[in-house]
C-alpha positions as CSV (number, residue, x, y, z in Angstrom):
1,X,30.0,28.3,174.8
2,X,33.6,29.0,175.8
3,X,36.1,28.2,173.0
4,X,38.6,27.0,175.7
5,X,35.9,24.6,177.1
6,X,35.0,23.4,173.7
7,X,38.7,22.8,172.8
8,X,39.2,20.9,176.0
9,X,36.1,18.8,175.3
10,X,37.4,17.9,171.8
11,X,40.8,16.9,173.3
12,X,39.0,14.6,175.8
13,X,36.9,13.1,173.1
14,X,39.8,12.6,170.7
15,X,41.7,10.7,173.4
16,X,38.7,8.5,174.3
17,X,37.0,7.9,171.0
18,X,38.5,7.1,167.7
19,X,36.6,9.8,165.7
20,X,38.4,11.7,163.0
21,X,39.1,15.2,164.3
22,X,37.6,16.8,161.2
23,X,34.2,15.4,162.4
24,X,34.5,17.0,165.8
25,X,32.5,20.1,165.2
26,X,30.2,22.0,167.7
27,X,27.2,20.8,165.7
28,X,27.9,17.1,165.7
29,X,26.1,14.9,168.2
30,X,27.4,12.0,170.2
31,X,25.1,9.7,168.2
32,X,26.6,10.9,164.9
33,X,30.0,10.1,166.3
34,X,28.8,6.6,167.4
35,X,29.8,7.2,171.0
36,X,28.7,4.3,173.1
37,X,27.4,4.3,176.7
38,X,30.8,3.2,178.1
39,X,32.6,6.0,176.4
40,X,29.9,8.4,177.7
41,X,30.8,7.3,181.3
42,X,34.5,7.8,180.5
43,X,33.9,11.3,179.0
44,X,31.9,12.2,182.2
45,X,34.8,11.1,184.4
46,X,37.4,13.0,182.3
47,X,35.3,16.2,182.3
48,X,35.2,16.0,186.1
49,X,38.9,15.2,186.4
50,X,40.2,17.6,183.8
51,X,37.8,20.4,184.0
52,X,36.6,20.2,187.6
53,X,32.9,20.1,186.7
54,X,30.5,17.3,187.4
55,X,28.4,16.2,184.4
56,X,26.7,12.9,184.9
57,X,26.9,10.4,182.0
58,X,23.1,10.3,182.0
59,X,23.2,14.0,181.0
60,X,25.3,13.2,178.0
61,X,22.5,12.1,175.7
62,X,23.2,10.8,172.2
63,X,21.4,13.8,170.7
64,X,23.5,16.3,172.6
65,X,26.0,18.2,170.4
66,X,29.6,18.9,171.4
67,X,28.7,22.6,171.5
68,X,25.8,21.9,173.8
69,X,28.0,19.8,176.0
70,X,30.6,22.7,176.2
71,X,27.8,25.1,177.1
72,X,26.6,22.7,179.8
73,X,30.1,22.6,181.3
74,X,30.4,26.4,181.1
75,X,27.0,26.7,183.0
76,X,28.3,24.4,185.7
77,X,31.5,26.4,186.0
78,X,29.5,29.6,186.5
79,X,27.8,28.2,189.6
């Protein structure tokens, strides 16, 4: 997982979801942050717009961690 990708993901999530930044750790899941399905769609759109990588909202499962999401984005960038 790239630190830069993770940092960018946290910035996206902080803008879209009202979670305290101290809870935004690589190990936390979307479910633990109470991210709803609409916010998942918005996160997917922002990842594509801001990071240039397509990650469908269906891939952003509630059990996926922020670190896992950053690793998924990095894997897509490497293609």
